[in-house]
C-alpha positions in Angstrom: 2.9 -10.8 1.0 0.2 -12.5 3.7 -3.0 -13.2 3.4 -5.3 -12.1 5.6 -2.8 -9.8 8.0 -4.5 -8.8 11.6 -6.9 -5.6 11.5 -8.6 -3.4 13.8 -12.8 -3.7 14.5 -12.7 -0.6 11.9 -10.8 -2.7 9.1 -7.6 -0.7 9.3 -4.5 -2.6 9.4 -3.0 -2.9 13.0 0.3 -1.4 12.6 4.2 -3.2 13.2 6.4 -1.3 15.5 8.0 1.9 13.5 5.4 1.2 10.8 3.7 4.6 9.9 0.8 4.7 7.7 0.5 7.6 4.9 -2.6 7.2 3.3 -6.2 5.2 2.8 -7.5 5.2 -0.5 -11.5 3.9 -0.6 -13.1 2.9 -4.1 -10.2 0.7 -5.3 -10.7 -2.5 -6.8 -8.2 -5.1 -6.0 -6.9 -8.4 -8.4 -4.3 -10.8 -7.1 -3.4 -14.3 -8.2 -2.6 -17.4 -6.8 -4.9 -17.0 -3.4 -5.2 -20.9 -1.8 -8.6 -21.8 -1.7 -10.4 -19.3 -4.5 -11.6 -20.3 -7.3 -8.5 -20.2 -10.1 -6.6 -18.9 -7.4 -7.4 -15.5 -8.6 -9.2 -12.9 -6.3 -11.1 -9.7 -7.4 -12.4 -7.6 -4.4 -13.7 -3.9 -3.7 -12.2 -2.0 -0.9 -10.0 0.2 0.5 -6.1 0.2 -0.1 -3.7 1.6 2.9 0.1 2.6 2.1 2.5 2.6 5.1 6.5 3.0 5.0 6.8 -0.5 4.8 3.8 -2.1 3.1 0.5 -1.8 1.4 -2.8 -3.7 2.4 -5.9 -4.1 0.8 -8.7 -4.8 3.2 -11.9 -5.9 1.3 -15.4 -3.8 2.1 -16.7 -7.7 1.9 -14.8 -11.1 2.1 -14.2 -13.0 -0.7 -14.6 -16.7 0.6 -11.9 -16.7 3.3 -10.2 -13.4 1.7 -10.6 -10.2 3.7 -7.1 -8.5 3.5 -3.8 -8.7 1.9 -0.3 -7.5 3.0 2.3 -6.4 0.3 5.4 -5.3 1.8 7.2 -2.5 -0.4 10.5 -4.4 -0.6 9.2 -7.5 -2.0 7.3 -5.5 -5.0 8.9 -5.5 -8.4 7.8 -5.2 -12.3 5.5 -2.0 -10.7 3.7 0.1 -13.5 0.9 2.9 -13.9 -0.9 1.9 -16.7 -3.5 4.4 -18.5 -5.8 2.3 -20.6 -7.9 4.3 -23.1 -10.9 2.2 -22.2 -10.7 1.2 -18.8 -9.9 2.6 -15.1 -6.3 3.9 -14.4 -4.5 1.1 -12.2 -1.2 0.0 -10.9 0.0 -3.5 -11.8 3.0 -5.5 -10.5 4.5 -8.5 -8.6 5.2 -9.2 -5.4 7.5 -12.0 -3.5 6.1 -14.1 -1.0 7.1 -13.9 2.4 8.7 -17.6 3.5 8.5 -18.8 7.0 12.3 -19.8 8.4 11.1 -23.1 8.2 9.7 -23.6 4.6 11.4 -24.0 1.1 11.0 -20.7 -1.1 10.3 -23.1 -4.4 6.7 -24.4 -2.2 5.6 -20.8 -2.7 4.9 -18.4 -5.9 5.2 -14.9 -7.1 1.7 -13.2 -6.8 0.6 -11.1 -9.8 -1.5 -8.0 -8.7 -3.5 -4.8 -10.0 -4.9 -1.9 -8.3 -7.7 -0.2 -10.3 -8.6 3.5 -9.1 -12.8 3.1 -9.9 -13.7 5.9 -8.3 -11.8 9.3 -8.7 -8.5 9.8 -9.7 -5.0 8.9 -8.8 -2.6 11.9 -8.5 -2.3 11.8 -5.0 -2.0 8.1 -4.3 0.5 7.1 -7.5 3.7 9.7 -6.7 3.6 8.9 -2.9 3.4 5.1 -3.8 6.5 5.4 -6.2 8.1 7.8 -4.2 7.8 5.3 -0.8 9.1 1.8 -3.2 12.2 4.0 -4.6 12.9 5.0 -1.0 12.6 1.5 0.5 14.7 0.5 -2.1 17.5 2.7 -1.5 17.3 2.2 2.4 17.6 -1.6 1.8 20.9 -1.2 -0.6 22.3 1.4 1.7 22.0 -1.1 4.6 22.3 -4.1 3.1 25.4 -6.1 0.9 24.6 -7.8 -2.2 25.6 -10.9 -0.4 23.4 -10.4 2.7 20.5 -12.8 2.7 16.8 -11.7 2.1 16.1 -8.8 4.2 13.3 -8.6 6.8 11.0 -6.0 5.0 10.4 -3.6 8.3 13.9 -2.8 8.1 12.8 -0.4 5.2 11.1 1.7 8.3 13.3 4.5 8.2 12.5 5.7 5.2 11.7 9.4 5.0 8.2 9.6 5.2 7.8 12.5 7.1 9.4 14.9 4.5 7.6 13.2 1.9 4.5 13.9 3.2 5.5 17.7 3.7 5.7 17.8 0.2 2.9 15.6 -1.0 0.7 17.3 -4.0 -3.2 16.6 -3.1 -4.9 16.0 -5.9 -8.7 17.3 -5.7 -9.8 14.5 -7.9 -8.2 11.8 -5.7 -10.3 10.7 -2.9 -7.1 9.1 -1.2 -7.5 10.3 3.0 -3.7 11.3 4.3 -3.0 10.5 7.7 -1.9 13.9 9.4 -2.0 11.3 12.6 -1.4 7.6 12.7 -4.6 5.8 12.5 -6.2 3.9 15.9 -8.9 1.6 16.7 -10.9 4.0 16.2 -10.1 6.4 13.5 -12.5 7.4 10.7 -10.7 8.4 7.2 -10.5 11.8 6.6 -9.2 13.5 3.6 -6.4 16.2 3.8 -7.8 19.7 2.5 -5.3 22.1 1.6 -6.5 26.2 3.4 -4.5 28.7 2.5 -3.2 30.9 5.3 -3.9 34.4 5.3 -1.0 37.0 5.2 0.1 38.3 8.3 -0.5 42.0 7.4 -3.9 41.3 5.5 -7.1 43.7 6.9 
């Protein structure tokens, strides 16, 4: 996890080398605990969540104190759950381990609990892609690293088969998630992928 990762002026996260953004989802509420400088350590904000082949990045529509964005490496996520409460909106909850600088001690950093609440529309596009990416990242990590290896760089997960996943992604009409058909740039605007059936070759 990283607080306030680098963003383009339009609010889209600046990608790492070999990082591929899969989607952006507006209208979510994000909650996270143990944020330095926030009241009680907990932050709740509305904004957009971006999902790539290596991380999720929440970008607040308005800063909450010094909090503007939060970076969640998929490799460091655990205990993730999709919740469908009767009286509240659908959400994903989980925990993310902190990214500890090489010169710091692990005991100084706490695990964060987070929650992504889908306040506007469905989540039938976002949720399967999120769980598929986490599964792919873990499989790739197990394949590359032995159990005795030290904690790995989350960017090593960049070789996950995102292209294949995107070709077979189901687009839920009630989910306002925007799927990136091209990688975002500083000038990008979020656009939703729509499904247009191709006419039969011999149709009149």
